[in-house]
N, C-alpha and C positions, 0 to 999 in steps of 0.2 A: 093379082096372084101373090102369094107370099114368097118370100126368097127361099132358096135352099137352107141358107143359115139359119133362117127364121123357125123354118119346120123342124130341122135338127136340134134347134135349142129349145124349141118348145117339146120336143120329144124327151128331152132330159129331166123333164119332171112327170112324163107319163107314167101310168102303171104298166106292169108287165103285158097285162091284156092289151093295152092299147098299143103298144109298141110291137105285139105280134101283129095285131092287123094292119099297123102304119107302115111297117118296114120289115114285116116277113121273118121277126124273130121266133125261134121255136123254143121248147123246154129242152135241157140236156137229156141225152141217152137215159133212159131207166128212171128219169125223174118224173114224179106225178102230181106234186103239190105246189101250190102259190109259194111257198117259201123256199123253193129252189132258183139259183140264177138263170137267166135267161142266155142262150147262146144265139147269133145270127143264123139263119138257115141259108149259108152262103158257102161256096167252096174255099178251100184253103188254096193259096199259091204255093211257092216255094216255101216251105219251113223246114229249118234246119237247127239242130242242136251241135255245135262244134265244141272240142277241147281247145282251149288256147294256154299258152304259157304266160303267166303273169309275173312279173318281179316284184310288183306292189303287193301281191297277194302270197308270194313264196311258194308259187305251184301253179298247177293247172287249175283252171275255172272254165265253167260251161259258158257259152255264147249262144243265146236264141236268136235267130232271126226269122222274120216272116214278111214276105213279099207277097202282095196282093196278087190274087189270080190274074191272069191274063197280062202280067208285067214281066215274064222271064224270070230272070235271076236278079231283077232289081237294079240293073246297071244305072248309074246316073241319078237314082233316087234320093232324095233327102231321106233323114232318119228321126225316127220319134224313140227316145232313149227310155225305157220302163225300168223303174227300181221296184222290186217286188216288196211284198210286206214280210212279217216276221215267221209266218207259217208257210211260206212258198219257198221256192228255188227256181232258177233259169229254166230247169226242165219243165216246171209246172205250167210255164206260161202257155205252151200248146195245150195243156189239158183245160185250161181256163176258157179256151176256144179264141185266143187272141188272134190266130191267124185267120180265122172267119170274120173276127170283127174288122180288122185290115180291109178285107175283101168286101164286106158289106159297107164300111162307109166310102170307099170310092166307088163302089155303083151307086151310092145315093148321091154322089157328086162332090165328095171331098177330093181336093188334089192327091195324086198318089205318092206315098211315102211308104218307107221299111220300117217296121218295129224291131227293135233290138234289144236286148236285156242279158245281164249277167248277174252271178252269184254273188252275194254280199259276204260279209265277214261275220264272225262270232259275236260283234256288237252291231251288226247290221251294216250300215254305209257310213259308219264312222271308224276312225283307226282304233284298232285294240288288238293287245296279243300279237304284235309284230306284222300285224297286214294292214293296210290302208287302202280301202276299196275307193276312197276319193282321189287318190292318186292315180289308181288304175283308170276310173272314169276319164280324169283330166288328160293323162299323158299316153296310155295305152289304147283306149277303146277305138278312137279316131283312127289310129292306124289298122286295126283289125278291120274297122268298117271300110276303110279305103282299100284294103286288100281285097276285099269282095266286091268291088266295083260301086259302092254306094257314095253318093255326095257326102261324105263325112262332115264337111265345113257348115252344112246347112242341118242343123240339129235342133231338136225340142226336146225338153225332159218332162217325165210323167211318171209318178210315183204313190202309191197308197199306203195308208198305214205306217208302219216304219220306214217303208220306201217313200212315203211322202214327206216325213221328218227328214230322210236322208237326202232327198231331192233338194228341199228347202235350204238345208244347211249347206250342202254343195253350192247351191246356186248364190246365196250369201257369200260364198267365199270366191266363186269364180262367176262374176254377174254377166261377164261375155259370153260364155261357154255355149249356152244355149239361147234360142230365139224367143221361146216363151215356156213358161212352166205351169204344169197342170199339178194340182194336188188334190187325192182323193182321201179326206178323212186322216189327214196328216198326225201321227201319234205324239202330241206333245199337249203340254198343259197349259193354263191361262197364264202361269208365271215361269214359264221356261225361259232359261238365259237366253236361248236362241232368238226370242223376239226383240231382243235389245241390238241384235246384229244385222237387222234387215235393210238398213239405209242405204246399203249398195245397192238394192234393187229397184233405184228409181227410173230404170229406163228399160226394165225388164217387164213385158206383159205377164200377168199372172192370173189363174183361173182357180177357183176354190169350189169343191163340192163336198158335202158333208151332211149325213142325215140327222134330222132333229133329236133322234133318240140315240145317236153314237156318244160313248162315252168321251170322245174326244171334240164334241162340237165346241165348247167353249174355248178351247185352244185354237180351233180353226176360226173362230170368229176373232180372236185375239190376234191371229195372223193377219187378218183382214184389216185391224184398227192399226196393226204396228207398221204395215207395209208404207213406205213413202208416198206412194200413189195408190188410189183405189184400186182393187181387182177389176180386170176387165169383165169377168164373169164371176159371179158370186153365188152359189145355188145351195140353200139349206132347205130341205124339204123331208117329208116323214120318210124314216127308214133309219136303219142302224149300221153297225161296224160290220157289214156283210158284203159278200160278192152279188147278193140281189140288188142292193143299192148300187153298188159300183158298176155292175154290167148295164143297168138301167139307163146310166148316164155315160157310158164309153163312148157310143157313137158321136154325141154332141161334142164330147172332150176332145176326140180325135179330129172332129170337123174343125174346132177351133185351133187347137195346136198346128194343124196342116196348114192353117190361113197365114201363119206367121213364117212358112218356111218358103 
């Protein structure tokens, strides 16, 4: 009999129709074509968006948290920190169905965890215009998570697009901050200067997912080549720079991330 991990990793490359049959995914409300992203047909647990004061960001930012259904307020659970892309904000994470994804992953056998994400800055997750999102993640976010009862010392990092670039840059500068790093279509070119700074990631498990029709596929392959050790997971399959591709691989990425927590 195949293991849970084998089933979920196999699902990472399945089509939307296969996922619907295999793990009960449904098309989002009001969406009727195969070009739209799939959302798990599972209940949200406790999903919140709080306003928190950030010195690094020079004001208030939104803090999104999602606890899987059936785990109360998530007390004592580890955390997967999500860095959203350029066209999103912390408030959009609920709209993307991430509260449902967390529940779906746990119901499929993934060890339970909390998902958490904040807003970025004017230049994404890199310092600019007097704000420092990296300092916020490093110095302030763990305290906010602890205040909510989560086990903030056990954390993983996941980002897509501009958030994938930010997650990679943050991990390179703070390689012991997270226990694993999942990147969906990180927004960088194959000659980006960041690629020369990845030597510090010699002990951090990394997973990569990118569509073969994505404009950043060459840069994502360059990340795999530049890492001091090969990625534990490396998925390059048909798809573009879209939520369709990312949603189709989120359950497998969550399972892999949580295994390191």
